[in-house]
Structures are given as structure tokens and as C-alpha cells.
C-alpha positions in Angstrom: -30.6 -1.7 -32.4 -30.4 -5.1 -30.8 -33.3 -6.3 -28.9 -31.1 -8.2 -26.4 -27.7 -7.0 -25.5 -25.1 -9.7 -25.3 -23.4 -9.7 -21.9 -19.7 -10.5 -22.2 -18.7 -9.9 -18.6 -20.4 -11.7 -15.8 -21.5 -10.2 -12.6 -19.4 -10.9 -9.6 -20.7 -14.0 -7.8 -22.3 -15.6 -10.9 -21.0 -19.1 -11.4 -21.5 -21.4 -14.4 -20.6 -25.0 -15.3 -19.2 -25.2 -18.8 -20.3 -28.4 -20.6 -17.5 -28.2 -23.2 -14.6 -27.7 -20.8 -16.2 -29.6 -17.9 -15.2 -26.9 -15.4 -16.7 -24.2 -13.2 -16.3 -20.6 -14.5 -17.0 -17.3 -12.8 -19.0 -15.2 -15.2 -20.2 -16.3 -18.7 -16.9 -17.2 -20.4 -18.4 -19.7 -22.8 -21.5 -19.4 -25.0 -24.9 -19.9 -23.3 -25.5 -23.1 -25.3 -22.5 -24.7 -23.7 -23.2 -23.9 -20.0 -25.5 -24.4 -17.0 -26.1 -21.5 -14.7 -25.9 -19.0 -13.3 -25.4 -20.4 -9.8 -24.9 -18.3 -6.7 -21.7 -20.2 -5.6 -18.8 -22.1 -7.0 -19.9 -25.2 -5.0 -23.4 -25.1 -6.4 -22.0 -24.9 -10.0 -19.7 -27.8 -9.3 -22.8 -29.9 -8.6 -24.6 -28.9 -11.8 -24.2 -32.2 -13.5 -25.3 -34.2 -10.5 -28.4 -32.0 -10.2 -29.1 -32.4 -13.9 -28.8 -36.2 -13.5 -31.2 -36.2 -10.5 -33.8 -34.1 -12.3 -33.6 -36.2 -15.5 -34.3 -39.4 -13.4 -37.2 -37.6 -11.7 -38.7 -36.6 -15.0 -38.2 -40.0 -16.6 -40.0 -41.7 -13.7 -42.8 -39.1 -13.4 -46.0 -40.6 -14.9 -47.3 -37.1 -15.8 -44.6 -36.9 -18.5 -45.4 -40.1 -20.3 -48.3 -40.8 -22.7 -50.4 -43.8 -22.1 -48.9 -47.0 -23.5 -50.1 -47.5 -27.0 -51.4 -50.9 -28.1 -50.5 -52.7 -31.3 -50.9 -50.6 -34.3 -54.0 -51.3 -36.5 -52.8 -51.1 -40.1 -56.0 -52.7 -41.5 
């Protein structure tokens, strides 16, 4: 018996952004590894890549996510 049941049909109103086909899809048409979502609207799914870019920039510039600058390595 499978621990997790694979869902092949999406629920009405679930929207995804497919990273392979670069398009919005209703329901999980492509594998989970290739999509963002679920989103509550088509419009929200269309903005998935913009949201990901914004979040990446925030994380890259967040000092809590960076280790202290290391000095020169001491090989001696």
C-alpha cells in the first residue's frame, strides 16, 4: 500500500505554472518537479516566475542567509 497516493487530476480552481512548458495549467498536468503551485487563480500562477525572482533577490540580499566573510585561508 502506497503511503502517498499520486493525484493525477487536479481540483477545480487549482492553478500551476509549468517550468518545462512555460505556461499556466489548471490542475497538475506535469510532474511536481516541473511546476510551481498550486495557486488560487490563473493570474496568480501567471506571476509565478516574477514572484520567484523577487523572493530570490530578497533572500540573496538578506544578511541572515549569509555566513560571515571568511578571511584568507591559513594553510601553515
